[in-house]
C-alpha positions as a printed Julia matrix, in Angstrom:
164×3 Matrix{Float64}:
 -158.4   128.32   96.16
 -155.88  126.15   95.86
 -157.1   122.79   94.13
 -156.23  123.24   90.81
 -157.54  120.13   89.2
 -160.04  117.26   90.41
 -160.12  113.86   88.91
 -161.71  110.42   89.53
 -159.55  107.58   88.2
 -159.56  104.03   89.21
 -155.92  103.49   89.4
 -155.38  106.64   91.65
 -151.82  107.69   91.0
 -150.03  105.97   88.02
 -147.41  107.21   85.45
 -150.23  108.97   82.86
 -151.23  111.19   85.61
 -147.51  112.21   86.47
 -145.98  112.38   82.9
 -149.24  114.04   81.23
 -151.66  115.85   83.62
 -149.23  117.07   86.21
 -146.73  118.55   83.44
 -149.89  120.3    81.64
 -151.36  121.86   85.04
 -150.19  123.75   87.95
 -149.24  121.15   90.74
 -147.0   121.63   93.99
 -148.9   118.33   95.57
 -151.14  115.41   94.7
 -153.89  114.11   97.45
 -155.36  110.9    96.88
 -158.25  109.32   98.71
 -159.29  105.88   98.67
 -160.19  103.93  101.73
 -158.61  100.56  100.54
 -155.43  102.17   99.23
 -154.7   104.19  102.1
 -155.03  100.85  104.0
 -152.65   99.03  102.13
 -149.09   99.98  103.19
 -147.64   98.38   99.82
 -149.67  100.13   97.55
 -149.42  103.52   99.06
 -145.77  102.91   98.7
 -146.14  102.11   95.16
 -148.17  104.97   94.35
 -146.04  107.14   96.33
 -142.93  106.11   94.48
 -144.49  106.69   91.07
 -144.28  110.47   91.7
 -140.65  111.88   92.1
 -140.96  115.55   92.18
 -144.22  116.09   93.91
 -145.38  115.61   97.34
 -148.08  112.9    97.56
 -150.45  112.02  100.4
 -152.59  108.89  100.39
 -156.01  109.36  102.72
 -158.82  107.5   103.63
 -161.98  109.63  103.06
 -162.41  110.32  107.08
 -158.66  111.44  107.25
 -159.22  113.38  104.02
 -162.21  115.07  105.72
 -160.11  116.45  108.56
 -156.62  117.33  106.55
 -157.96  118.98  103.12
 -159.39  122.2   104.8
 -155.73  122.8   105.79
 -154.71  121.92  102.35
 -157.12  124.09  100.58
 -156.09  126.78  103.11
 -152.52  127.14  101.89
 -151.28  128.94   99.0
 -149.8   125.77   97.01
 -151.75  124.07   94.17
 -152.94  120.51   94.6
 -154.65  118.06   92.51
 -157.21  115.65   94.12
 -158.23  112.51   93.25
 -160.44  109.87   94.13
 -160.89  106.53   92.93
 -164.75  106.84   92.36
 -167.2   109.69   92.06
 -168.68  108.06   95.55
 -165.19  109.27   97.2
 -166.14  112.87   96.12
 -169.36  112.85   97.19
 -168.93  111.64  100.42
 -166.19  114.52  100.96
 -168.75  117.06   99.77
 -171.44  115.8   101.9
 -168.96  116.01  104.85
 -168.72  119.7   103.73
 -165.26  119.82  101.83
 -165.38  122.31   99.13
 -164.01  120.82   96.23
 -164.14  123.86   93.81
 -161.35  124.24   91.68
 -160.5   127.15   89.27
 -163.2   125.99   86.51
 -165.89  124.11   88.61
 -164.68  120.94   86.51
 -164.25  117.22   87.59
 -162.03  115.2    85.15
 -162.75  111.5    84.9
 -160.18  109.0    83.57
 -160.41  105.31   83.46
 -163.2   103.5    85.48
 -162.47  100.15   84.32
 -165.27   97.41   83.74
 -166.59   95.61   86.69
 -169.62   93.36   87.15
 -172.83   95.22   87.26
 -171.51   98.37   85.21
 -172.5    99.94   82.05
 -169.81  101.19   79.35
 -170.17  104.82   78.78
 -166.83  105.37   77.01
 -163.16  103.92   76.33
 -162.13  102.6    79.52
 -165.08  103.63   81.57
 -167.8   102.06   82.91
 -170.17  103.02   85.97
 -172.51  101.04   88.26
 -175.88  102.57   89.4
 -173.9   103.95   92.98
 -171.43  105.85   90.81
 -174.25  107.19   88.63
 -175.95  108.49   91.6
 -172.95  109.74   92.52
 -172.36  111.67   89.16
 -175.85  112.93   89.42
 -175.19  114.64   92.73
 -171.94  116.1    91.54
 -173.48  117.29   88.18
 -176.48  118.71   90.16
 -174.02  120.82   92.31
 -172.85  122.52   89.22
 -169.86  120.24   88.77
 -169.16  120.14   85.25
 -167.98  116.32   84.67
 -165.49  115.68   81.54
 -164.46  112.17   80.62
 -161.28  112.66   79.54
 -158.15  110.04   79.6
 -155.27  112.52   78.69
 -155.15  116.42   78.57
 -154.9   116.24   74.43
 -157.5   113.49   74.16
 -161.08  113.97   73.12
 -163.9   114.18   75.83
 -167.29  114.0    76.58
 -169.4   115.33   79.26
 -171.72  113.38   81.89
 -174.8   114.42   80.08
 -173.19  112.8    76.76
 -172.58  109.66   78.96
 -176.12  109.4    80.49
 -177.31  108.97   77.0
 -175.66  105.65   76.61
 -176.96  104.42   79.98
 -179.86  101.79   79.81
């Protein structure tokens, strides 16, 4: 399997991902998936520019569904990053196997928005995201909320205890 890291991060690609996670874990390329980011050529260009030594692809979900099987079949190691757990749910429902080396999904920042509940530092979820996390957890993925590699973390089961 060529997916070495699966992450949910509402910033998609940013300095922390490149300077911390990509240095800690094996990575030959980054596949970022979000409909809005992929549709915005300026934002896509900025995100690709944030990464100098690693190949980056930005796909909308429909394109990712067609391209990821080829990525997964290669012998290189890739990060797969979705802006939301809903993105990963859509991929899996379409038949994409996101199994990585340890069946873990890392969750970084999910900023506070309207109709969200705070579950941790810089991490908030809405009802649709809660359902998506439950979907992923029910499939056996270990969901770990950790902003940086050496930071503290908590599980989805821990986060659920904080929900109203």
